[in-house]
N, C-alpha and C positions, 0 to 999 in steps of 0.2 A: 785298500779302497779309499779314495780321495774325499775330501769334504764335500765336494759337489755332489758325488754319488750318495753320500749319506743324507744329505739335505734333500735330494730328490726322492729318496726312499721315505723319509720322514713326512713329505709334503701331503702324501695320500691319507696320513692320519691326523692331520692338523685339526680337523673338525670332530674327531672321535673324543667323546668324554672319557676321561680317565680319572686316576686318583680314588679317594674314599667317596663313598656314597653318603657317608655321615657328615653333617654340617661341621665346618671347621670349628666353630665355637664349642661343639660337643666333643669333637676329637681331642681338643687340647684342654678340655676340663679335667679336674681331678678325677682319678680312676677308683671311685669309691668301691666298686664291685671287686677290684683286685685287692685293695687294702683290707677288705672285710672277708676275704677268703677264710673258710673254716679251717682251724688248725686240725692237724691229724691226731687222732686218738692213740697215743703210745706213751709208754712210761718214759720219764727223763733218764733215770738210772738204768745201767747195764752191768749186770754182774758178771765178774770173770772168775771162774773156778779153775784152778789148775789140777790136772791129773798127770803126774809126772811120770808114772810107771803103772803098767797094767799087768794082765796075765799072760800075754801072748808075744809081744814084740821082744825079740832077743837081739844080743849085740851082733849076730850074723846078719839081722835085717837092718839094723842102724847101730853102727859102731859107737854112737853116742849114748846109747841106752845105759841107765844106771841100775846097779843091782844091790849094793850095800846099803844098809840103813842110814850110814852117815851120808853117802852120796844123795840118796832120796831125800833125806831130811834137808840137806843144804839146798837141793833144788827146790823144794817147797818154800823154804825161807827167802831165797832170791826172787822167787816168783811173787811172793806176797809183797815184798819190797818194791817190785815192779808194777804192782797194781792189782794183783788178785786179792779177794777178800774171803776166799773159800779154797779148801784143798780136799781132794779125794785121792787116797793112795792105796796101793797093793804093797806087799812085801814079797821078797824073793829070798830063797835060800842059797846055800853056799854054791849050787850049781846054776843059779840064776832062775830057778823055776818058781812059780807063784806058790805061796804058802800062807796059811792061815795061823801060823805060829804067833800067839799073842805077845810073847817077849819082844819080837821084832817090831810089832805095831807099836808097843809101847816105847821102844827105842826111837821110833820116828815121830809119834804123835806127842808124847808128854813133853819134850823140850820146846815143841811148836806152840802148844797151848800155854806153857808157862811164859814163853816169850811174848806171845801176842794176846793171850787171854780171849775175852769176848769180842776182840777186834777181828777175829777170824772164825769162820764156821767150818767145823771138822765134819767131813762126809765119810761115812763107813763103807766097808766092802764085804757084804754078806753073801759071798759066792765062792764056789770052788770046793766046797766040802764034800766028803763022801756021803754025808747025810744032811738033812735040813738043820738039824741040831748043830753039826759041825759048822755049817756055813753061818748060822746065827750066833755062835759063840762069841765073836768079837763085838757084836752089838750089844750083848749083855756085860761083857767084860768092860766096855767103855760107856756104860749108861751115864747119862747126864754129861757126857763129852762129846759123843756123836750126835749131832742135831738133825741129820738127814742121811740117808743111805739109798742106793739104787735097789730097785726090784724089776728084774727084767720079765716081760711077759711073752717074749718070743721063743719059739723053737727055731733056732737060728744056725745057719752055717757060720760058725763064729770066726774063723780065720780063712775061709777059701777052701779048706781042706777037711774039716771035721765039724760035727754039729754038737750044739748044746740044747738039750731038751728042757723045756719048762712045761709044767702042768698046771691045771687050776688049783690043785691041792698044794702044790709048792708055793705058787704065788701068793695064795690066800694065807698060808702059814706065815710067809715072811711078813706081809702087811700086818697080820694081826699081832704078831710079837713085836714089830717095830712100834707100832702105835701103842702097845701096852706099856712100852718103856720111854715113850716120849721122843722117839726118833722118826722124823717125817719121811714117809715113804716117796721116793723120787721114782715114778713109774717110767721105765725106759722102753721105747718103742723102736724096733729096728726096720719094720715093714709096715706098708698101709694095712695089711690085714690085722696087725696088732691093735688097731683101734677097736675093732670087733671083740678081740679077747679082752681088752680092758673093760670094756662095756659089760660084756656077759660074765667075766669071772669076778671083777671087783667092784663095779659100780651098781649094776642091776641087783647084785646080791646084797648091797649094802655093806660089804666089807671095807671098802676104802672110804675114809672119812674126808669130807671137805675141809678146806679148799683143795682141790685137786691140783697135783704138780707133776708135769710130764717132762721127759727129755727125749728129743729125737736124736737117735744115733744111727745116722745114715751115711752111707758112701763107701764102706769097705766091702769086699767081696761078700755077697750074700745079705748084705744090709741095704734093703731097698735097691733102687736102680738109679744111681747118680753117675752119669758118664760124661756129662758136658753141661754147660751152663743152662741149657733149656731143661734138661731133666732135673737139675739141681733145683731150679725155681718152681717147676711144675710139681715135683714131689713134695718139697717143703711147704709151698703154699697150699696144696691140697690137704696135707695132714694138719696143718695149723687150722685151716677153715673147719675141717671135720671135728677136731678136738674142741673148738669153740662152739660147735653145735652142742656138744654134751654139756658144756658149761662155759658161758661166755667170760666167766671170771677166773677160769683156770689160769695157772702159770705154766708157761713153756719156755724150756731152755734148749738151745741147739748144742750138739756135740761136735767138736773139731775132729772129724774122722775121714779116713780115706784120702783120695786124691782131691776132693773138693777142699779140704784143708781150709785156709784162711778165707777162701771165697765163700764157704758155707757159713762162717762166722759173720762175715759181712752181710750175707742174705738175712741171718737172724736179726742183726741190728736193724736192717731195713724194714723187716716184717713186724717190728715192734715186740720182738720176744724179750723176756726178762733177762737174759744172759746166756753165756756160752761156757761150756766145759771145754778147756784147751789144754794142749800139751801132748806129751809123748806117749800116752797110754793108748790112743786110738789113731794116731797119725804118724806117718814117716816123713812126709813132705810138707814144706811150708806152702807151696803154691801148687795149683794143679797143672800148670803149663811148663814146669821146670823140674829138674831132678834135684833141687837143693833139699837136703835132708835137715831136719831140726837138730840143731846143736845142743841147745839147752832149752829148758822151759821158760826162763825168764825172758829170753829174747821174744818168744812168741806172745807172752802176756804183754810185753811192751808194744809189740806191733798192734795188738788188739786194742790196747788203751788208747793208741793214737787213732785208730779207725773209729772207735767210739766217739772221741772228742771231735774229729774231723767231720762226722755226720751230725754234730750238734747234740749228742747225747752225752751223759757223764758217767764216768767210772763209778759204779756203785760200791757201797760199803757193806759190812756184815749186817747191819741192822736193816738196810734196804732189802737185802736178800731175805732176812727173817720175815719182813713185812710181806714180800712177795709170795711167800709160801705158807704164810699163816702160822708161823711159830712164835713163841714168847720172846721178846726182847729182853736181856738180862738187865 
């Protein structure tokens, strides 16, 4: 189109008012309303807890999975040096199976606490025993060492192929014993319906003491329904909102689990959660849209630390964690 054609087309609009309706003097005045926008209410610190090995993922699933106490201990130490301020660990026997053998736990936990002391929060693992007493034995064995530990309220399809059953009586027993020995219960929810169980079993009964501390473990088969970005944000934001209805001051952590992987952690940062449990316990993949498997736990912790700082929050320390969940600072 030539210039003459353009000019002829513009001619019909020469008397039509355009631009801003606001006077120029107002338009280019300082934008006080923009400057004074309310800051969002979310904590500055974001806790990174490493969970290097769980009960289910085997070397056949991820060849990088670690079994021996030396391997697991080294994974935790490297993750702490990369930015984690807390660790949760299982132990594996000579066949790579989950075990509650306390000598193996001592071999993992004792050197780490000796090296880092109160700069790291140790998280226990009271699950997998034939009886409630068996499961809780490590909590008593490590009294005054384990500052927090998970209590799952779900009856959940644990790994896509089999179910783990929890009852009101088991959950209440775990909470009561842990609170008696000064170990803060971390209440784990795998599904939306678990919010009802938490309320009916632990809160309405007065068994669980404030401040309440929850962890959302979503994304693996049978753990909620996280299949894409939409379901990730819908499920997470809904559960966070409903838990805040129970108590606006409750602390909520997200678990790096399933295909959501680091995207779930990023959502937790954006939603203002207190932190994330990350690592090879509940996740195989680094990202939801690739087949890149986790090679080691420190690399994941490093990525999360960069995400936290890139989004303007700071990587929290052990005392930040203790303040969030309401336990004493040494």
